[in-house]
PyMOL Python script that loads the backbone (N, CA, C, O; Angstrom):
from pymol import cmd

cmd.read_pdbstr("""\
ATOM      1  N   MET A   1       0.836  -1.178   0.000  1.00  0.00           N
ATOM      2  CA  MET A   1       0.000   0.000   0.000  1.00  0.00           C
ATOM      3  C   MET A   1       0.878   1.236   0.000  1.00  0.00           C
ATOM      4  O   MET A   1       1.893   1.285   0.694  1.00  0.00           O
ATOM      5  N   GLU A   2       0.490   2.227  -0.771  1.00  0.00           N
ATOM      6  CA  GLU A   2       1.234   3.476  -0.789  1.00  0.00           C
ATOM      7  C   GLU A   2       0.674   4.410   0.275  1.00  0.00           C
ATOM      8  O   GLU A   2      -0.526   4.405   0.548  1.00  0.00           O
ATOM      9  N   THR A   3       1.539   5.201   0.867  1.00  0.00           N
ATOM     10  CA  THR A   3       1.071   6.181   1.837  1.00  0.00           C
ATOM     11  C   THR A   3       0.785   7.488   1.123  1.00  0.00           C
ATOM     12  O   THR A   3       1.425   7.810   0.122  1.00  0.00           O
ATOM     13  N   ALA A   4      -0.155   8.220   1.627  1.00  0.00           N
ATOM     14  CA  ALA A   4      -0.499   9.521   1.078  1.00  0.00           C
ATOM     15  C   ALA A   4       0.229  10.593   1.866  1.00  0.00           C
ATOM     16  O   ALA A   4       0.881  10.295   2.866  1.00  0.00           O
ATOM     17  N   SER A   5       0.122  11.864   1.416  1.00  0.00           N
ATOM     18  CA  SER A   5       0.696  12.947   2.203  1.00  0.00           C
ATOM     19  C   SER A   5      -0.080  13.054   3.510  1.00  0.00           C
ATOM     20  O   SER A   5      -1.108  12.399   3.679  1.00  0.00           O
ATOM     21  N   ALA A   6       0.409  13.878   4.433  1.00  0.00           N
ATOM     22  CA  ALA A   6      -0.222  13.979   5.753  1.00  0.00           C
ATOM     23  C   ALA A   6      -1.682  14.407   5.655  1.00  0.00           C
ATOM     24  O   ALA A   6      -2.495  14.011   6.490  1.00  0.00           O
ATOM     25  N   ALA A   7      -2.023  15.203   4.659  1.00  0.00           N
ATOM     26  CA  ALA A   7      -3.412  15.620   4.492  1.00  0.00           C
ATOM     27  C   ALA A   7      -4.268  14.413   4.113  1.00  0.00           C
ATOM     28  O   ALA A   7      -3.909  13.638   3.226  1.00  0.00           O
ATOM     29  N   GLY A   8      -5.390  14.268   4.788  1.00  0.00           N
ATOM     30  CA  GLY A   8      -6.309  13.180   4.472  1.00  0.00           C
ATOM     31  C   GLY A   8      -5.983  11.865   5.151  1.00  0.00           C
ATOM     32  O   GLY A   8      -6.666  10.864   4.932  1.00  0.00           O
ATOM     33  N   ARG A   9      -4.943  11.859   5.974  1.00  0.00           N
ATOM     34  CA  ARG A   9      -4.585  10.629   6.679  1.00  0.00           C
ATOM     35  C   ARG A   9      -5.067  10.693   8.110  1.00  0.00           C
ATOM     36  O   ARG A   9      -5.272  11.769   8.672  1.00  0.00           O
ATOM     37  N   SER A  10      -5.242   9.528   8.684  1.00  0.00           N
ATOM     38  CA  SER A  10      -5.632   9.390  10.080  1.00  0.00           C
ATOM     39  C   SER A  10      -4.619   8.513  10.800  1.00  0.00           C
ATOM     40  O   SER A  10      -4.005   7.624  10.209  1.00  0.00           O
ATOM     41  N   VAL A  11      -4.462   8.782  12.076  1.00  0.00           N
ATOM     42  CA  VAL A  11      -3.685   7.887  12.924  1.00  0.00           C
ATOM     43  C   VAL A  11      -4.704   7.032  13.650  1.00  0.00           C
ATOM     44  O   VAL A  11      -5.715   7.537  14.139  1.00  0.00           O
ATOM     45  N   GLY A  12      -4.440   5.746  13.718  1.00  0.00           N
ATOM     46  CA  GLY A  12      -5.416   4.865  14.339  1.00  0.00           C
ATOM     47  C   GLY A  12      -4.791   3.656  14.976  1.00  0.00           C
ATOM     48  O   GLY A  12      -3.594   3.399  14.851  1.00  0.00           O
ATOM     49  N   VAL A  13      -5.638   2.919  15.664  1.00  0.00           N
ATOM     50  CA  VAL A  13      -5.254   1.678  16.321  1.00  0.00           C
ATOM     51  C   VAL A  13      -6.146   0.574  15.762  1.00  0.00           C
ATOM     52  O   VAL A  13      -7.365   0.722  15.677  1.00  0.00           O
ATOM     53  N   ILE A  14      -5.519  -0.520  15.389  1.00  0.00           N
ATOM     54  CA  ILE A  14      -6.254  -1.686  14.905  1.00  0.00           C
ATOM     55  C   ILE A  14      -5.981  -2.835  15.872  1.00  0.00           C
ATOM     56  O   ILE A  14      -4.827  -3.166  16.143  1.00  0.00           O
ATOM     57  N   ALA A  15      -7.036  -3.435  16.383  1.00  0.00           N
ATOM     58  CA  ALA A  15      -6.921  -4.598  17.268  1.00  0.00           C
ATOM     59  C   ALA A  15      -7.308  -5.838  16.480  1.00  0.00           C
ATOM     60  O   ALA A  15      -8.358  -5.880  15.838  1.00  0.00           O
ATOM     61  N   ILE A  16      -6.447  -6.845  16.538  1.00  0.00           N
ATOM     62  CA  ILE A  16      -6.670  -8.099  15.823  1.00  0.00           C
ATOM     63  C   ILE A  16      -6.658  -9.226  16.850  1.00  0.00           C
ATOM     64  O   ILE A  16      -5.683  -9.394  17.582  1.00  0.00           O
ATOM     65  N   ILE A  17      -7.730  -9.988  16.902  1.00  0.00           N
ATOM     66  CA  ILE A  17      -7.795 -11.135  17.804  1.00  0.00           C
ATOM     67  C   ILE A  17      -7.838 -12.397  16.947  1.00  0.00           C
ATOM     68  O   ILE A  17      -8.714 -12.570  16.100  1.00  0.00           O
ATOM     69  N   ILE A  18      -6.866 -13.268  17.195  1.00  0.00           N
ATOM     70  CA  ILE A  18      -6.735 -14.496  16.425  1.00  0.00           C
ATOM     71  C   ILE A  18      -7.133 -15.668  17.316  1.00  0.00           C
ATOM     72  O   ILE A  18      -6.519 -15.911  18.355  1.00  0.00           O
ATOM     73  N   ARG A  19      -8.171 -16.390  16.892  1.00  0.00           N
ATOM     74  CA  ARG A  19      -8.665 -17.519  17.682  1.00  0.00           C
ATOM     75  C   ARG A  19      -8.010 -18.843  17.291  1.00  0.00           C
ATOM     76  O   ARG A  19      -7.979 -19.768  18.103  1.00  0.00           O
ATOM     77  N   ASP A  20      -7.493 -18.958  16.088  1.00  0.00           N
ATOM     78  CA  ASP A  20      -6.901 -20.210  15.619  1.00  0.00           C
ATOM     79  C   ASP A  20      -5.556 -19.912  14.975  1.00  0.00           C
ATOM     80  O   ASP A  20      -5.447 -19.803  13.754  1.00  0.00           O
ATOM     81  N   ARG A  21      -4.532 -19.782  15.816  1.00  0.00           N
ATOM     82  CA  ARG A  21      -3.212 -19.367  15.340  1.00  0.00           C
ATOM     83  C   ARG A  21      -2.676 -20.309  14.271  1.00  0.00           C
ATOM     84  O   ARG A  21      -2.142 -19.858  13.258  1.00  0.00           O
ATOM     85  N   ALA A  22      -2.813 -21.600  14.485  1.00  0.00           N
ATOM     86  CA  ALA A  22      -2.272 -22.577  13.537  1.00  0.00           C
ATOM     87  C   ALA A  22      -2.883 -22.407  12.153  1.00  0.00           C
ATOM     88  O   ALA A  22      -2.214 -22.611  11.140  1.00  0.00           O
ATOM     89  N   HIS A  23      -4.147 -22.037  12.119  1.00  0.00           N
ATOM     90  CA  HIS A  23      -4.857 -21.923  10.846  1.00  0.00           C
ATOM     91  C   HIS A  23      -4.613 -20.601  10.131  1.00  0.00           C
ATOM     92  O   HIS A  23      -4.522 -20.577   8.904  1.00  0.00           O
ATOM     93  N   CYS A  24      -4.504 -19.496  10.873  1.00  0.00           N
ATOM     94  CA  CYS A  24      -4.528 -18.207  10.189  1.00  0.00           C
ATOM     95  C   CYS A  24      -3.340 -17.278  10.436  1.00  0.00           C
ATOM     96  O   CYS A  24      -3.293 -16.201   9.843  1.00  0.00           O
ATOM     97  N   ALA A  25      -2.395 -17.640  11.272  1.00  0.00           N
ATOM     98  CA  ALA A  25      -1.283 -16.726  11.576  1.00  0.00           C
ATOM     99  C   ALA A  25      -0.473 -16.369  10.337  1.00  0.00           C
ATOM    100  O   ALA A  25      -0.094 -15.211  10.163  1.00  0.00           O
ATOM    101  N   SER A  26      -0.206 -17.332   9.484  1.00  0.00           N
ATOM    102  CA  SER A  26       0.603 -17.033   8.300  1.00  0.00           C
ATOM    103  C   SER A  26      -0.134 -16.086   7.355  1.00  0.00           C
ATOM    104  O   SER A  26       0.485 -15.203   6.762  1.00  0.00           O
ATOM    105  N   ARG A  27      -1.444 -16.258   7.210  1.00  0.00           N
ATOM    106  CA  ARG A  27      -2.220 -15.359   6.339  1.00  0.00           C
ATOM    107  C   ARG A  27      -2.266 -13.954   6.924  1.00  0.00           C
ATOM    108  O   ARG A  27      -2.132 -12.977   6.188  1.00  0.00           O
ATOM    109  N   VAL A  28      -2.453 -13.838   8.243  1.00  0.00           N
ATOM    110  CA  VAL A  28      -2.462 -12.527   8.894  1.00  0.00           C
ATOM    111  C   VAL A  28      -1.116 -11.846   8.693  1.00  0.00           C
ATOM    112  O   VAL A  28      -1.073 -10.664   8.350  1.00  0.00           O
ATOM    113  N   ASN A  29      -0.020 -12.561   8.899  1.00  0.00           N
ATOM    114  CA  ASN A  29       1.302 -11.971   8.721  1.00  0.00           C
ATOM    115  C   ASN A  29       1.554 -11.558   7.276  1.00  0.00           C
ATOM    116  O   ASN A  29       2.202 -10.542   7.025  1.00  0.00           O
ATOM    117  N   GLU A  30       1.053 -12.329   6.337  1.00  0.00           N
ATOM    118  CA  GLU A  30       1.175 -11.979   4.916  1.00  0.00           C
ATOM    119  C   GLU A  30       0.461 -10.662   4.635  1.00  0.00           C
ATOM    120  O   GLU A  30       1.005  -9.798   3.948  1.00  0.00           O
ATOM    121  N   ILE A  31      -0.744 -10.502   5.156  1.00  0.00           N
ATOM    122  CA  ILE A  31      -1.514  -9.263   4.961  1.00  0.00           C
ATOM    123  C   ILE A  31      -0.794  -8.087   5.614  1.00  0.00           C
ATOM    124  O   ILE A  31      -0.694  -7.013   5.021  1.00  0.00           O
ATOM    125  N   LEU A  32      -0.291  -8.285   6.834  1.00  0.00           N
ATOM    126  CA  LEU A  32       0.401  -7.195   7.534  1.00  0.00           C
ATOM    127  C   LEU A  32       1.692  -6.808   6.826  1.00  0.00           C
ATOM    128  O   LEU A  32       2.037  -5.627   6.786  1.00  0.00           O
ATOM    129  N   THR A  33       2.398  -7.758   6.277  1.00  0.00           N
ATOM    130  CA  THR A  33       3.616  -7.448   5.524  1.00  0.00           C
ATOM    131  C   THR A  33       3.286  -6.572   4.321  1.00  0.00           C
ATOM    132  O   THR A  33       4.020  -5.633   4.014  1.00  0.00           O
ATOM    133  N   GLY A  34       2.189  -6.875   3.646  1.00  0.00           N
ATOM    134  CA  GLY A  34       1.768  -6.074   2.502  1.00  0.00           C
ATOM    135  C   GLY A  34       1.371  -4.656   2.873  1.00  0.00           C
ATOM    136  O   GLY A  34       1.412  -3.755   2.035  1.00  0.00           O
ATOM    137  N   ALA A  35       0.987  -4.456   4.127  1.00  0.00           N
ATOM    138  CA  ALA A  35       0.562  -3.131   4.596  1.00  0.00           C
ATOM    139  C   ALA A  35       1.653  -2.442   5.412  1.00  0.00           C
ATOM    140  O   ALA A  35       1.388  -1.458   6.102  1.00  0.00           O
ATOM    141  N   GLY A  36       2.859  -2.950   5.333  1.00  0.00           N
ATOM    142  CA  GLY A  36       3.950  -2.442   6.160  1.00  0.00           C
ATOM    143  C   GLY A  36       4.198  -0.951   6.048  1.00  0.00           C
ATOM    144  O   GLY A  36       4.656  -0.337   7.011  1.00  0.00           O
ATOM    145  N   SER A  37       3.914  -0.355   4.910  1.00  0.00           N
ATOM    146  CA  SER A  37       4.191   1.070   4.722  1.00  0.00           C
ATOM    147  C   SER A  37       3.269   1.973   5.543  1.00  0.00           C
ATOM    148  O   SER A  37       3.587   3.145   5.741  1.00  0.00           O
ATOM    149  N   ILE A  38       2.143   1.459   6.023  1.00  0.00           N
ATOM    150  CA  ILE A  38       1.236   2.294   6.826  1.00  0.00           C
ATOM    151  C   ILE A  38       1.275   1.934   8.310  1.00  0.00           C
ATOM    152  O   ILE A  38       0.641   2.601   9.129  1.00  0.00           O
ATOM    153  N   ILE A  39       2.013   0.887   8.656  1.00  0.00           N
ATOM    154  CA  ILE A  39       2.081   0.444  10.052  1.00  0.00           C
ATOM    155  C   ILE A  39       3.245   1.144  10.749  1.00  0.00           C
ATOM    156  O   ILE A  39       4.399   1.004  10.346  1.00  0.00           O
ATOM    157  N   ILE A  40       2.926   1.897  11.798  1.00  0.00           N
ATOM    158  CA  ILE A  40       3.944   2.597  12.579  1.00  0.00           C
ATOM    159  C   ILE A  40       4.522   1.660  13.631  1.00  0.00           C
ATOM    160  O   ILE A  40       5.729   1.658  13.872  1.00  0.00           O
ATOM    161  N   GLY A  41       3.662   0.869  14.254  1.00  0.00           N
ATOM    162  CA  GLY A  41       4.106  -0.039  15.305  1.00  0.00           C
ATOM    163  C   GLY A  41       3.185  -1.229  15.415  1.00  0.00           C
ATOM    164  O   GLY A  41       2.026  -1.190  15.003  1.00  0.00           O
ATOM    165  N   ARG A  42       3.731  -2.288  15.982  1.00  0.00           N
ATOM    166  CA  ARG A  42       2.976  -3.542  16.102  1.00  0.00           C
ATOM    167  C   ARG A  42       3.382  -4.228  17.403  1.00  0.00           C
ATOM    168  O   ARG A  42       4.565  -4.304  17.736  1.00  0.00           O
ATOM    169  N   MET A  43       2.376  -4.729  18.136  1.00  0.00           N
ATOM    170  CA  MET A  43       2.649  -5.494  19.352  1.00  0.00           C
ATOM    171  C   MET A  43       1.756  -6.728  19.333  1.00  0.00           C
ATOM    172  O   MET A  43       0.551  -6.632  19.101  1.00  0.00           O
ATOM    173  N   GLY A  44       2.353  -7.875  19.576  1.00  0.00           N
ATOM    174  CA  GLY A  44       1.598  -9.112  19.622  1.00  0.00           C
ATOM    175  C   GLY A  44       1.740  -9.764  20.982  1.00  0.00           C
ATOM    176  O   GLY A  44       2.837  -9.845  21.534  1.00  0.00           O
ATOM    177  N   ILE A  45       0.624 -10.227  21.515  1.00  0.00           N
ATOM    178  CA  ILE A  45       0.623 -10.849  22.842  1.00  0.00           C
ATOM    179  C   ILE A  45      -0.165 -12.153  22.785  1.00  0.00           C
ATOM    180  O   ILE A  45      -1.336 -12.151  22.407  1.00  0.00           O
ATOM    181  N   PRO A  46       0.469 -13.275  23.159  1.00  0.00           N
ATOM    182  CA  PRO A  46      -0.294 -14.521  23.268  1.00  0.00           C
ATOM    183  C   PRO A  46      -1.071 -14.519  24.584  1.00  0.00           C
ATOM    184  O   PRO A  46      -0.544 -14.119  25.622  1.00  0.00           O
ATOM    185  N   TYR A  47      -2.306 -14.961  24.536  1.00  0.00           N
ATOM    186  CA  TYR A  47      -3.144 -15.034  25.737  1.00  0.00           C
ATOM    187  C   TYR A  47      -3.517 -16.499  25.918  1.00  0.00           C
ATOM    188  O   TYR A  47      -4.602 -16.936  25.534  1.00  0.00           O
ATOM    189  N   GLY A  48      -2.596 -17.241  26.509  1.00  0.00           N
ATOM    190  CA  GLY A  48      -2.726 -18.691  26.625  1.00  0.00           C
ATOM    191  C   GLY A  48      -3.950 -19.164  27.371  1.00  0.00           C
ATOM    192  O   GLY A  48      -4.537 -20.181  27.003  1.00  0.00           O
ATOM    193  N   GLU A  49      -4.353 -18.450  28.416  1.00  0.00           N
ATOM    194  CA  GLU A  49      -5.524 -18.862  29.197  1.00  0.00           C
ATOM    195  C   GLU A  49      -6.778 -18.987  28.344  1.00  0.00           C
ATOM    196  O   GLU A  49      -7.629 -19.841  28.593  1.00  0.00           O
ATOM    197  N   ARG A  50      -6.882 -18.131  27.343  1.00  0.00           N
ATOM    198  CA  ARG A  50      -8.072 -18.130  26.485  1.00  0.00           C
ATOM    199  C   ARG A  50      -7.795 -18.709  25.103  1.00  0.00           C
ATOM    200  O   ARG A  50      -8.677 -18.729  24.245  1.00  0.00           O
ATOM    201  N   ASN A  51      -6.551 -19.187  24.886  1.00  0.00           N
ATOM    202  CA  ASN A  51      -6.139 -19.714  23.591  1.00  0.00           C
ATOM    203  C   ASN A  51      -6.342 -18.682  22.476  1.00  0.00           C
ATOM    204  O   ASN A  51      -6.855 -18.998  21.403  1.00  0.00           O
ATOM    205  N   LEU A  52      -5.929 -17.447  22.757  1.00  0.00           N
ATOM    206  CA  LEU A  52      -6.030 -16.343  21.800  1.00  0.00           C
ATOM    207  C   LEU A  52      -4.656 -15.737  21.579  1.00  0.00           C
ATOM    208  O   LEU A  52      -3.752 -15.891  22.401  1.00  0.00           O
ATOM    209  N   ASN A  53      -4.514 -15.049  20.464  1.00  0.00           N
ATOM    210  CA  ASN A  53      -3.345 -14.218  20.188  1.00  0.00           C
ATOM    211  C   ASN A  53      -3.885 -12.857  19.789  1.00  0.00           C
ATOM    212  O   ASN A  53      -4.791 -12.758  18.962  1.00  0.00           O
ATOM    213  N   ILE A  54      -3.325 -11.806  20.380  1.00  0.00           N
ATOM    214  CA  ILE A  54      -3.823 -10.459  20.161  1.00  0.00           C
ATOM    215  C   ILE A  54      -2.712  -9.608  19.570  1.00  0.00           C
ATOM    216  O   ILE A  54      -1.603  -9.561  20.104  1.00  0.00           O
ATOM    217  N   ILE A  55      -3.012  -8.943  18.475  1.00  0.00           N
ATOM    218  CA  ILE A  55      -2.068  -8.039  17.831  1.00  0.00           C
ATOM    219  C   ILE A  55      -2.687  -6.653  17.815  1.00  0.00           C
ATOM    220  O   ILE A  55      -3.847  -6.488  17.437  1.00  0.00           O
ATOM    221  N   THR A  56      -1.913  -5.656  18.226  1.00  0.00           N
ATOM    222  CA  THR A  56      -2.356  -4.271  18.085  1.00  0.00           C
ATOM    223  C   THR A  56      -1.416  -3.575  17.111  1.00  0.00           C
ATOM    224  O   THR A  56      -0.199  -3.753  17.152  1.00  0.00           O
ATOM    225  N   LEU A  57      -2.010  -2.787  16.244  1.00  0.00           N
ATOM    226  CA  LEU A  57      -1.246  -2.018  15.264  1.00  0.00           C
ATOM    227  C   LEU A  57      -1.520  -0.538  15.458  1.00  0.00           C
ATOM    228  O   LEU A  57      -2.646  -0.142  15.759  1.00  0.00           O
ATOM    229  N   ILE A  58      -0.494   0.275  15.288  1.00  0.00           N
ATOM    230  CA  ILE A  58      -0.663   1.715  15.183  1.00  0.00           C
ATOM    231  C   ILE A  58      -0.419   2.025  13.712  1.00  0.00           C
ATOM    232  O   ILE A  58       0.615   1.651  13.157  1.00  0.00           O
ATOM    233  N   VAL A  59      -1.363   2.702  13.085  1.00  0.00           N
ATOM    234  CA  VAL A  59      -1.273   2.976  11.651  1.00  0.00           C
ATOM    235  C   VAL A  59      -1.420   4.463  11.369  1.00  0.00           C
ATOM    236  O   VAL A  59      -2.016   5.201  12.154  1.00  0.00           O
ATOM    237  N   ASP A  60      -0.874   4.889  10.249  1.00  0.00           N
ATOM    238  CA  ASP A  60      -1.014   6.261   9.747  1.00  0.00           C
ATOM    239  C   ASP A  60      -1.318   6.133   8.264  1.00  0.00           C
ATOM    240  O   ASP A  60      -0.429   5.836   7.466  1.00  0.00           O
ATOM    241  N   ALA A  61      -2.577   6.358   7.893  1.00  0.00           N
ATOM    242  CA  ALA A  61      -3.006   6.100   6.522  1.00  0.00           C
ATOM    243  C   ALA A  61      -4.333   6.792   6.251  1.00  0.00           C
ATOM    244  O   ALA A  61      -4.938   7.381   7.147  1.00  0.00           O
ATOM    245  N   THR A  62      -4.771   6.713   5.010  1.00  0.00           N
ATOM    246  CA  THR A  62      -6.099   7.220   4.674  1.00  0.00           C
ATOM    247  C   THR A  62      -7.140   6.251   5.214  1.00  0.00           C
ATOM    248  O   THR A  62      -6.839   5.090   5.492  1.00  0.00           O
ATOM    249  N   THR A  63      -8.351   6.733   5.356  1.00  0.00           N
ATOM    250  CA  THR A  63      -9.408   5.843   5.828  1.00  0.00           C
ATOM    251  C   THR A  63      -9.650   4.703   4.832  1.00  0.00           C
ATOM    252  O   THR A  63     -10.016   3.597   5.229  1.00  0.00           O
ATOM    253  N   ASP A  64      -9.447   4.972   3.549  1.00  0.00           N
ATOM    254  CA  ASP A  64      -9.594   3.902   2.552  1.00  0.00           C
ATOM    255  C   ASP A  64      -8.543   2.816   2.751  1.00  0.00           C
ATOM    256  O   ASP A  64      -8.858   1.629   2.662  1.00  0.00           O
ATOM    257  N   GLN A  65      -7.301   3.206   3.018  1.00  0.00           N
ATOM    258  CA  GLN A  65      -6.239   2.219   3.243  1.00  0.00           C
ATOM    259  C   GLN A  65      -6.505   1.408   4.506  1.00  0.00           C
ATOM    260  O   GLN A  65      -6.315   0.191   4.522  1.00  0.00           O
ATOM    261  N   ILE A  66      -6.940   2.078   5.553  1.00  0.00           N
ATOM    262  CA  ILE A  66      -7.225   1.387   6.809  1.00  0.00           C
ATOM    263  C   ILE A  66      -8.415   0.451   6.630  1.00  0.00           C
ATOM    264  O   ILE A  66      -8.403  -0.678   7.120  1.00  0.00           O
ATOM    265  N   GLY A  67      -9.424   0.915   5.939  1.00  0.00           N
ATOM    266  CA  GLY A  67     -10.592   0.072   5.665  1.00  0.00           C
ATOM    267  C   GLY A  67     -10.235  -1.143   4.828  1.00  0.00           C
ATOM    268  O   GLY A  67     -10.750  -2.235   5.068  1.00  0.00           O
ATOM    269  N   ALA A  68      -9.360  -0.966   3.850  1.00  0.00           N
ATOM    270  CA  ALA A  68      -8.930  -2.093   3.015  1.00  0.00           C
ATOM    271  C   ALA A  68      -8.162  -3.115   3.856  1.00  0.00           C
ATOM    272  O   ALA A  68      -8.356  -4.322   3.711  1.00  0.00           O
ATOM    273  N   LEU A  69      -7.288  -2.619   4.736  1.00  0.00           N
ATOM    274  CA  LEU A  69      -6.517  -3.520   5.591  1.00  0.00           C
ATOM    275  C   LEU A  69      -7.432  -4.285   6.547  1.00  0.00           C
ATOM    276  O   LEU A  69      -7.330  -5.508   6.651  1.00  0.00           O
ATOM    277  N   THR A  70      -8.314  -3.586   7.237  1.00  0.00           N
ATOM    278  CA  THR A  70      -9.192  -4.267   8.185  1.00  0.00           C
ATOM    279  C   THR A  70     -10.154  -5.209   7.455  1.00  0.00           C
ATOM    280  O   THR A  70     -10.519  -6.258   7.985  1.00  0.00           O
ATOM    281  N   GLY A  71     -10.557  -4.838   6.260  1.00  0.00           N
ATOM    282  CA  GLY A  71     -11.425  -5.712   5.468  1.00  0.00           C
ATOM    283  C   GLY A  71     -10.742  -7.019   5.098  1.00  0.00           C
ATOM    284  O   GLY A  71     -11.337  -8.090   5.217  1.00  0.00           O
ATOM    285  N   ARG A  72      -9.482  -6.933   4.644  1.00  0.00           N
ATOM    286  CA  ARG A  72      -8.739  -8.151   4.304  1.00  0.00           C
ATOM    287  C   ARG A  72      -8.531  -9.019   5.539  1.00  0.00           C
ATOM    288  O   ARG A  72      -8.693 -10.237   5.478  1.00  0.00           O
ATOM    289  N   LEU A  73      -8.173  -8.395   6.660  1.00  0.00           N
ATOM    290  CA  LEU A  73      -7.975  -9.168   7.885  1.00  0.00           C
ATOM    291  C   LEU A  73      -9.274  -9.811   8.354  1.00  0.00           C
ATOM    292  O   LEU A  73      -9.270 -10.958   8.803  1.00  0.00           O
ATOM    293  N   GLY A  74     -10.380  -9.088   8.256  1.00  0.00           N
ATOM    294  CA  GLY A  74     -11.668  -9.592   8.703  1.00  0.00           C
ATOM    295  C   GLY A  74     -12.179 -10.762   7.888  1.00  0.00           C
ATOM    296  O   GLY A  74     -13.047 -11.503   8.348  1.00  0.00           O
ATOM    297  N   GLN A  75     -11.656 -10.941   6.685  1.00  0.00           N
ATOM    298  CA  GLN A  75     -12.072 -12.063   5.840  1.00  0.00           C
ATOM    299  C   GLN A  75     -11.385 -13.374   6.221  1.00  0.00           C
ATOM    300  O   GLN A  75     -11.786 -14.446   5.767  1.00  0.00           O
ATOM    301  N   VAL A  76     -10.352 -13.282   7.054  1.00  0.00           N
ATOM    302  CA  VAL A  76      -9.636 -14.489   7.468  1.00  0.00           C
ATOM    303  C   VAL A  76     -10.448 -15.171   8.567  1.00  0.00           C
ATOM    304  O   VAL A  76     -10.742 -14.570   9.600  1.00  0.00           O
ATOM    305  N   GLN A  77     -10.803 -16.425   8.333  1.00  0.00           N
ATOM    306  CA  GLN A  77     -11.590 -17.171   9.315  1.00  0.00           C
ATOM    307  C   GLN A  77     -10.799 -17.311  10.611  1.00  0.00           C
ATOM    308  O   GLN A  77      -9.618 -17.659  10.588  1.00  0.00           O
ATOM    309  N   GLY A  78     -11.453 -17.040  11.746  1.00  0.00           N
ATOM    310  CA  GLY A  78     -10.802 -17.124  13.045  1.00  0.00           C
ATOM    311  C   GLY A  78     -10.183 -15.817  13.508  1.00  0.00           C
ATOM    312  O   GLY A  78      -9.507 -15.774  14.535  1.00  0.00           O
ATOM    313  N   VAL A  79     -10.418 -14.736  12.742  1.00  0.00           N
ATOM    314  CA  VAL A  79      -9.850 -13.429  13.068  1.00  0.00           C
ATOM    315  C   VAL A  79     -10.977 -12.423  13.283  1.00  0.00           C
ATOM    316  O   VAL A  79     -11.923 -12.351  12.499  1.00  0.00           O
ATOM    317  N   THR A  80     -10.855 -11.645  14.366  1.00  0.00           N
ATOM    318  CA  THR A  80     -11.768 -10.535  14.635  1.00  0.00           C
ATOM    319  C   THR A  80     -10.942  -9.250  14.605  1.00  0.00           C
ATOM    320  O   THR A  80      -9.851  -9.203  15.172  1.00  0.00           O
ATOM    321  N   VAL A  81     -11.453  -8.214  13.949  1.00  0.00           N
ATOM    322  CA  VAL A  81     -10.711  -6.954  13.798  1.00  0.00           C
ATOM    323  C   VAL A  81     -11.592  -5.778  14.160  1.00  0.00           C
ATOM    324  O   VAL A  81     -12.759  -5.716  13.774  1.00  0.00           O
ATOM    325  N   LYS A  82     -11.025  -4.849  14.903  1.00  0.00           N
ATOM    326  CA  LYS A  82     -11.704  -3.581  15.219  1.00  0.00           C
ATOM    327  C   LYS A  82     -10.690  -2.466  15.075  1.00  0.00           C
ATOM    328  O   LYS A  82      -9.502  -2.668  15.328  1.00  0.00           O
ATOM    329  N   SER A  83     -11.148  -1.288  14.669  1.00  0.00           N
ATOM    330  CA  SER A  83     -10.233  -0.164  14.542  1.00  0.00           C
ATOM    331  C   SER A  83     -10.859   1.108  15.103  1.00  0.00           C
ATOM    332  O   SER A  83     -12.081   1.248  15.158  1.00  0.00           O
ATOM    333  N   THR A  84     -10.006   2.015  15.509  1.00  0.00           N
ATOM    334  CA  THR A  84     -10.431   3.334  15.927  1.00  0.00           C
ATOM    335  C   THR A  84      -9.453   4.335  15.341  1.00  0.00           C
ATOM    336  O   THR A  84      -8.246   4.095  15.331  1.00  0.00           O
ATOM    337  N   LEU A  85      -9.965   5.449  14.857  1.00  0.00           N
ATOM    338  CA  LEU A  85      -9.143   6.431  14.160  1.00  0.00           C
ATOM    339  C   LEU A  85      -9.289   7.808  14.775  1.00  0.00           C
ATOM    340  O   LEU A  85     -10.327   8.155  15.338  1.00  0.00           O
ATOM    341  N   ALA A  86      -8.214   8.592  14.652  1.00  0.00           N
ATOM    342  CA  ALA A  86      -8.240   9.994  15.076  1.00  0.00           C
ATOM    343  C   ALA A  86      -7.812  10.846  13.892  1.00  0.00           C
ATOM    344  O   ALA A  86      -6.705  10.683  13.378  1.00  0.00           O
ATOM    345  N   LYS A  87      -8.666  11.739  13.460  1.00  0.00           N
ATOM    346  CA  LYS A  87      -8.322  12.637  12.362  1.00  0.00           C
ATOM    347  C   LYS A  87      -7.463  13.767  12.928  1.00  0.00           C
ATOM    348  O   LYS A  87      -7.918  14.522  13.786  1.00  0.00           O
ATOM    349  N   LEU A  88      -6.244  13.882  12.457  1.00  0.00           N
ATOM    350  CA  LEU A  88      -5.328  14.896  12.972  1.00  0.00           C
ATOM    351  C   LEU A  88      -5.014  15.941  11.932  1.00  0.00           C
ATOM    352  O   LEU A  88      -4.254  16.871  12.202  1.00  0.00           O
TER     353      LEU A  88
END
""", "prot")
cmd.dss("prot")
cmd.show_as("cartoon", "prot")
cmd.util.cbc("prot")
cmd.orient("prot")
């Protein structure tokens, strides 16, 4: 994904919850690698008690780019995605 100039971009947080790591981790990582140009930071935490893996992303992109990223992630079975944006 290409980044746009600062105008029209938002800074946001994307939360990704992975319920079946064995099934979908490689696909999630493939999608995130493709979106690397808009990702400022990434933190992943395994939550063993609930058999979940949680990834948080900080992004700086247009709402269309963020929507495209969350849409691709949301299509992966076993993945839940939510985002929040701040227009700066």
